[in-house]
N, C-alpha and C positions, 0 to 999 in steps of 0.2 A: 538375383534376387529385382523387385521392381523400388527405383528409386521412391524414397517418399518427399512428398515436397509439403511442405507447412509456410504460412501464414505469421511474420510478425506486424500484429496491427499496433501501428503510432497513428496518435493526431499530427499532423503534419509538423504542426512547430513544434512537436516534439522529438523530429527526427534529428535534426541536426545534434543538440544539444546530446541526443545520444548516441550520435554515430560512432564512439568509441567502443561502447557498451556492444551495439549491434554488429561492430566486427567481431567481437568476441564469440559472439553467440553465432554468427556466419563459421567462423573458421572453425568452431569447435560443432557445430550441425554437421560439415561435410568431413570430420575425424570418425561421425560414428555412422557415416552415411545416411545422412540427412543433407537434402536442401534447402536453405532458409528466403524466402524470398520478402523484401521487408513493403508493407503493404501501406500504404497511408487510409488511413480508417474515411476518410472524405471521399475518396475514391470506391469503395465497398458497395454494389447493390445484391441486396438480399430476397431471392425468389420465395418468397415466404409462402406462395400457395403452391411451390414444384416439387416432388419428389426426388429429385434429380439438378445436377449442379446449382446448388444453393446459392451458393457466395460467390459471386462473380464480379472481375474487372479483366478490361480491355480484352473481354472475351477469352481470358482464361479460365480453364475448368477447377472446380471446385478443392479446393486443398485437401491431403490426409490429412494436416492436421491443424489447430488456429492457437499460436501464441498471443493473446487480446493481452498488449499495455495500454490501452487506448482508454481506459478507464469507462468502459462502457457495457457492462455488465451483463444487459440485455439479448450481446452478441454473441457472450459464452452460452447463455438459454440457449438461445436457438441452434447455436451449435448442438448444444446437449441433445435440443431434438433433433433435431436432422441426427444424429449420430456421428457427430462427427469430435475427435476428442479437440480439446478445447484446455488450456495452462490461464489460470486455474480453473476448477471447476466456478459455478455459476454461483452457490451456495457459498463459497469459499469469496468470489468477489463483489457478491452483495454484499456482506459483512465487511468487507475490507476497503470498501470504497463509501461507506457509510457512516460516520464517528456514531451516532446515534443507534443504529442496527449492532456496531462490536460493541459498544460495553451492553447494550443490552445483554448478548448473546455470552460476554465473558461474565458479566458479572455471573449468568444462572451457573457458571460451574464453581463461584466462590472466590474468582481472584480479586486480590484488593485492587481498589482503582479509586477517585477522590468521586466524592458525592459528586454526581452529573442528570443535567437535567435537560429536555430538550425544552428549546422556549420560541416562539415567534415575536419576531421583530417590534412589530406596532403591538406586542402586549409591554415588551422587556421593561419601559422606564414608564409607564404609566400606571400600570396594573400591578405589579410586583418589585415595589418600591422599599419594601421589605430585605432585597436581597443586600446582602451584606457585602459591601467594599473594603478593597478591591476583588474584583474578577476576571474569569479569562471568557470571552468568548468566541468560539470555534466557526468557519461554514462547515457543517457537515460533511462536504464532500472536498476540502481542501486539501492540498497536498503538497509536501517542501513546504512547512508553516506561512502557506499564503493562506489570508483568512482567518487569524488568527489576531484576535486583536485585546488588548488590555486594559480593563476598564477602572481608571483609580477613583473617580466615585460617576454619581448620578448624573451631575453635571452636565460632565465633562463626556459622557456616555450620550448625553441627548444631543450632543453638535457630534459626536459621530455616529449619528442613524443613521445617514445618507450613504455611508461606507460599510454597512454594514449586509450582507445576506437576511433574506427574509427568514429563511429556517437556520434557528444556530443550536449549536449545544454550552450550556451555561454551566463552567468550575471555577468550583474556589480558585485561589492562588494556593498551592501546594507544591511539596515537593523541593527542591534542590535548584534554584535558579542557574535558568541557564546551563543545565544537565539532562539527558538521557539516555538512555543505553537501546540500541537494533539490537538485536536478534533477528539472523539472518536463518531462513529454515527452505532444505530443498527436500522432498518427497519426505514432508514430516520428521526430517533428522535434521538437528544445527547443526550448521556446519560454520558457524563463528557468532562473535556480539563485538559490536564494537560502544566504545565510549563516546559521545561528541558532546563537548561543551564547547559556552561561548561566554568571555567576560563582558558582553556590551549587550545584550539583548538577554529576555527571560527565555528565547527559544533556542534550542541548542544544532539547527538542522545546519548542515553544508553548506549548502545552497542559498544561505543567508550569511558565510560569515564565519562558521563557526569550526572548532579545530576536534579534532577525532584520533583516538586511538587502541590498537587491539584490547578485548578484554577476554578474562578467562572469568566465566560466570561459574558461582561458586555451584555448589552441591542443592544448597536450600532453591538458588535461583531456578538451576535446569530444572528441578521438579518443578517449577510454578511455569516456565516453559513449555515442559511437558505435559501439564496437566491439558496446557489449551491445545495444545498438538494429539492429545489423544481425544479430542472432544469435535475435530474435524480435521478432514484428508486434505495439508495444502500443498500443493505442488510447487510452489517457488510464490512465499510472502516474506517482508522483513514485519516483525511485531516490536514495537516501540514502548518501550516503559519510562517513567519520570521515575526519579529515588528519592526517599520520603528523608528527612533527617534523620533518621535511623538507621538507613543504610538496605530500607525494603523498598522490595522494589513494585509499582504502581502501572495497571494498564494504562497506557495511554492510545494508540491506535494498531491499525495493522495497515501493511501497506500491501496491496494487490501487484502493480507495477513500482514495485520497489526499487527504491535508485542504491549501486551498488557503488560510489564514487570513493567514497569512505573506508570502504573494504580495501578496494583498490590501489588507494594512498598507504594501509597498512599493513599489508600483508601479502604474500606471495600467491595466496589464495585465488583461482581462477575459476568462481563460481560460474559463470558461464556455461565450462567446459562442464562444470559438475550437473548443474542444470538439462545441457545438451544430450548428455550422457542418461540423465534421469526421463530425458522426454524420448527417446534413442529407442531404454527399455520400456517404457510404459505402451508404445506403440504398437512395440514385434509381435 
């Protein structure tokens, strides 16, 4: 049997802080007859005009598969064009890495969410003063709670304008403050859910000090998640929901390079192993 070699691609700045999870993936890969090589995104050269040896790094040959956790969907797209298996698909990576696109796609299948709209920062405080305050502004490509601003008033918002991304996702303040639910899926199957909470911030991300606990989805919540997974094939994602004051889930975002720290903190579930088994089966 030919040994399959895959690249797991991260931005250089993300490799160290994801070292533990990378170790879990590499160990699990070996148990399923795969070898994983960690490759910094910045070191990849893509021979886009070639039909052979498409992706190169230090003279290495093109990998048999790619796990792209560098938040660069174009890489997934090139891999697909060149018939190299890439996890997630380019379609899912595009949606999961752009909150605007995610909301547009997920709303089209009737999933509840906050009223959301795209807006450019140059027009925000000068042509749209009818927007009720307070509201939330998000960087469409932000991750881990970064690029999310709570705008208390238009006056204070104008003072923060230099700190905002040019392109933004606008949302009213909604859902239970400092609480959200992350659902992990591998191969379109629900693996687990984690409830994340913060007593000090409107964001519940673990990376900015939130707490978390394992959560059992209700039958109705499971149906909502399954409606999303039935609409596209997801190799490994996290879907985040806000929770309204009636306990109903509201779609919030999808993460392609989903963080798993809260899952490992609260359970014995080895999602890296589950994912690598799925990868091995997918490329066999």
